[in-house]
N, C-alpha and C positions, 0 to 999 in steps of 0.2 A: 163353666162350659160342660163338664161331665154331666152334672145333674140336668142341665138344660137339654143336652143331647138325649138323655134317657127319657125325658118327658116328651121330647119330639118323636121318639120311637114308640110312644104309647105305653111305656112300662110304668109310668107314674114315678114320683120322686121316692116313694117307699118301694124299693126295687125288689123283685122276687129273687130269692137267693139261689134258685135252681136253674136260672136261665143260662144255657150254654151258648158259647160264641161259635158260630159257624164261619171259619175263615175260608176264603176262596182259594188261598194258596196252601199247598201241602207242606208238611214239615220237611226241611232239607238239612242235610248234614252240614256242619260248620265247625272248623277247628277253633280251639280256644284262642282268644285275642292276646295281644301283647300287654302284659301286666304293667310294664313300665309306662306305656302310653296312658293306660287307665289311671295310674297313680298321679300322673301330671294333671289330668282333669280333676281328680279327687282333691289334690292339693289346692286347687284354685276355687273349689266350690264353697259357697257360703251357706247354702241351704240344701241339705241332702235329705232326700226322701227314700226310705227303704221299705219296699213292699214285700211282705213275707207270706208264704203259703205252707201247705202241709208238709212239703219236702224238708223244711227246716226242722219241724218237730219230729218227723219220722226218724231223724238221726238221733233223737233222744228216746226212741222206742215207742213213740205215740203212733198208733195206726192211722193211716189216712182215712178220710171220711167216705170215699167212694168205694172202698174195697168191701169185701164180704164181711170182714171183721170190723168195719169202720164204726167209729163212735157216734155217727149220726143215728144209729139204732139205740144207743145206750146212754144212760146217765151214770157213769162210773167214776165219780170224782175221786174215790179212794184209790182207783188204779192210776188215774191221771196224776194224782198228787205224788205218786212214787217216782215219777219221771223227773229227770234233772236237766237243767239247761246244758246244751252242748257247746263246743267251741264257737259255733256260728252265733248263738245267742250272746255268748260272753264277749265276742269280738265286737258285736254291734253295740252292746252296753258300754264297753270300754271306749269305743270310738265316740259315742254320744257324750260321755263325760269329758273326754279330752278336747273335743271340738268346742264344747260349751265354754271352756276356759279361754278359748281364742276368739270368742264372739261369733262363733259359727253355730249352726243348729243342725240337729239330726231328728227326724220324725220317723217313727215306725208305724206303718199301716199294715196290720196283720189280719189275715183271715182265720187265724188259729184261736181257739177258745181255752187254751191250756194255761195261760198266764206265765209261760216260761220266759217271755221277754221281761216281765216285771221281776220275776225271781232272779233273772240274770243281772238286774240292776238298771234296766232301761226305765226312763221317766216319762218320755214324750211318746205315748203309745195310743193309737186308735185301734180298738178291737171291733172291726166292722161286723163280725158275727157274734159278738158278745163274749161272755165268760162263763165257763162251767162252774166257777166258784162264786157265782152271784145268783140270787133268786129275784124274781119279779112277781109282784102281786097282780093277779088278774083282775082285781077290783079297783084298788087305788093306784096301781102302777108303780108303787115304790120299789126301787132296786136296792138291794143290800148285799153286802158280802156274806157268804154262807159257806163255811168250810166243813160243815157236818156231813158225814157220809155213813149211813143214809141220813137224810135231813129229818126223817121221822121214823119211828119204830115200824110202822106198817110197810115201809119200803125196804126193809131188811131182806136181802136175798133176791130182790126184784129188779136189780140193775141190769141184767143181761138176758132179756127174754129172747127166745128163739122167734124169728119172724112168723113161724107157723104155729106158735104156742097159743093156747087159749088165753083169753083175757084174765088177768090176775084177779079181777073183781074185788078190788079193795073198797070197802065202804067209804063213801065220800066223807063221812065225818072223821075218818082216820087219816085223811090226806093232809099234807103240810098246809098250815094256815099262816096268814099274815098276823104279826103281833102288834101292828099299828093300832093306835087308840080307836076303838069302836069299829075296826075294819073286819077282821076275821076272814078275809078273802083267800081263795086258793092261791098257793104259790106254784111257780113253775121255774125251770132253769132259765136264766137270762141269756139264752142263746137263740140264734136264728136257725131253725130247722129247715130242711129242704121244703120248698113250697111256701115258706113264710116270707115276710117282707123286711127290708132293711130300713133303719131309721134315717129319715131324710136329713136330720140335724147332723148326724155323723157324716153322711155323704157330703153335705155342704162344707163341713170343716175339713174333710179330706181334700175336697176340690180346692179349697183355698191354699192348703199346703202344697198341692201339686202345681198350682199356678205360679207359686213363688220359688219352687225348687230350681236349682241350676245343675243338679246331678240327681239321677234316679237309679236305684238298684232294685232289681227284681230277683228275689231269692227264694228258691224252692217252690215255685208255683208253675202250674201247667199252662197258664194263660188261655184257659178255655171256658171259664165260668165268669159271668158278669156278677158284680160290676168290676171286680179287680182286673179282669182280663183286658179292660180298655184303659186302665189307669196309665200304664207305662207307654203304650202306643200313643196316647193323647199327649203325653209329655214329649215323646220323641218327635211327634208331629210339629212341635214348635221349635225344633232344633236343639233341644237339650240332650246332652249325652245320657244314654241309658245303658246300664250294664246288667246282663242276665247271668245269674249263677244258678245252675241247675244240673241235674244228673244227665239230662239229654236235651236235645233241641226241642223247641216248642213251635206252635204255629206262628208265634210272634218273633221268633229269633232273628229273622232277617231284617226286621224293622229297627233293631237296636244297634248301636255303635259297637258295643262289646258283648262278647259271650264267653263265659268260663264254664267248662264242662267238668263235672265231678261232684263229689260230696261237698255240700256247703261248708261243713266243718273243716274241710281241707282247703278249699279255694278261697273262701271269704276272709279268714284272718289275715293272710299276707296282704290282701288288697286293702284292708282297713288299717294297717299298721301306720305308725307315725312316719310322715314324709320328711325328708331332710330339710325341706323349706319351711316346715312348721316351727313357729316360735316356741311352742310349749311341747 
């Protein structure tokens, strides 16, 4: 449904990452919901989808992407690697592990490129904007894990250019290259920059997860950027409980059954703790 709707809007299935959602309704204040009531819905859920945004990683010290110091300008894997999963990441990973033993599933759909969910122990993760710790060949398209920083000597000290700085003018022969047999194509970070497009295969897989989920959590996201901005409202539209965990209300807050305001590392762990009705 989500991919089909996007195509009907004329955005194509490879969706532009910088499209912002214009809600007609303004943001409104809303008190935090009753946690006991949420926990009852959580205890009954068989397929839980958790959508995470920059607010989760911000609590680990990762700058958000839209701010002046945002990492959309930079390729600083060495800085990102110094960040550690916070209580929200760890609570999600622990919840996924526990529910899997009960025959229940948790899927994480993240807009973040820092791999903190993986480092926390989560297994079922869709990174819709890619990963800073992978490279993609611009010729053969091969995607590989790459934790080198810089990934080639010529990029040493070039990771944080001022927006007004002159071009570094690195000779093309010194740029990172694919080591695939007979390829030698240029490498780039396997991330979606603003103005680029999302992979329709990932969007389709995400759509399938959202269509079968019976509980959805939206954690640390502003709900203003497509496509993630429409994921949770789409789920709520078919009557599935949606819980928002965020520092403030968003344009989508009133569409959701639950809203919990505050740092995700504080509000999320108690919400995902073992319920008394759980067998394990």
